[in-house]
KELOTI-312630 format. One record per residue (C-alpha): residue in one letter; z, x, y. Coordinates in steps of 0.5 Angstrom, whole numbers, plus 500, padded with zeros to 3 digits. Each point is the difference from the previous one (the first is absolute). Example, Ala and Ser with C-alpha at 12.3 -4.5 7.8 and 13.67 -1.06 7.14 Angstrom:
BEGIN
a516525491 s498502507 
//
This chain:
BEGIN
m848866787 g496496495 a500492499 a506496498 l501498493 i502493500 l503498492 i500493500 d505496495 i500504494 q506498497 s503498494 g500493501 f492500499 d501501492 d503493500 p496496495 v500494505 w494504504 g495499494 a495504498 r499507504 n494504502 n500507500 q506503496 g499507503 a501497508 e507504500 s498506497 q494501505 a505498506 g505505497 t494505500 l499498508 l507501501 a500507497 a494502505 w503497505 r507504499 a496506499 r498500507 s506498503 w496494503 p504493502 i502495495 f502493500 h503497494 i500492501 r505496496 h499492499 v507497500 s499492498 v503494503 q497496495 p506498495 g498502493 s495506502 p500506496 l499504507 v508499501 g506504497 p497505495 g493498501 v500503507 a501508496 f494504502 k496502494 p501507497 e493502502 v501499507 a508500501 p501503507 l503507501 p506500505 g498500507 e493496499 p501493503 i501494497 l498494504 e502493497 k496494501 s500492498 v494498502 n492503498 s499505505 a504506501 f499500507 i504493501 d508501502 t499507498 n499507505 l494502496 e496499506 e504503505 r502506495 l492501499 h499501508 a506504501 d497505495 g493499503 l497498494 t494496500 e498501493 v503496494 v499500493 i502494496 c502499493 g504495496 l502493497 t497495500 t493501502 p498493503 h507499503 c505505504 v494506499 s495496503 t505497505 t502506502 t493504500 r497494505 m506501505 a499507500 a493499502 n501495504 l506505504 g494505501 f502505494 s494503496 v502497493 t498503493 l502496494 a501504493 h497494496 d502503494 a507501502 c501492500 a500495496 a500492499 f503495496 t497493497 s506497504 n497502506 a495494500 d501493500 a494497496 s502493501 w496499506 n493501496 g502496494 g504506497 s495504499 a504507500 l498506502 s502507496 a504506503 d494504501 d496494504 i506499504 h500508502 s493501500 a500494505 a505502505 v498507500 s493498502 h502495505 l504507503 h495505499 g495501506 e504495505 f507502500 a500507496 t496505496 a502499492 r500506497 s503503493 a506504500 a496506498 q495499505 i505500505 i503506498 a494504499 g499498507 l507503503 p500506503 
//
């Protein structure tokens, strides 16, 4: 059995303009490519859905729907969370251990929040993590620039910084094409 694919929060609520400008418009397509490769191999897949507890959040009601590129098939596990890590208040860790899995590939939304937190926690729990950096995206709302006088970062800068902080310590960052090319 190969690595588990963990798809983080690829939900329609992230189409809401409240999130601001976004980088990597092709992230969902790249995640869909990974998903197809995992399905072709019958490898384990986990769909993670963020259900917000914040009033007015776009990640409630219709906003929790998975985007069509990564819509789960019947029988594929869907785990719901309301915090940044897919490991908190879910049985993700137990399911991975029960299946004898030691490697995970992570992608999704948003790079500096739920993707980063889940990646860090997976590594801290002892999993070998590959981050599909081009199957992730960030938004300008992901950075509060008030601390530095309002000098805001672009979504590309936010994404690149998040991936840079993860690569080498918590994960190995690779493109979806590199990951797929390395699969047996």
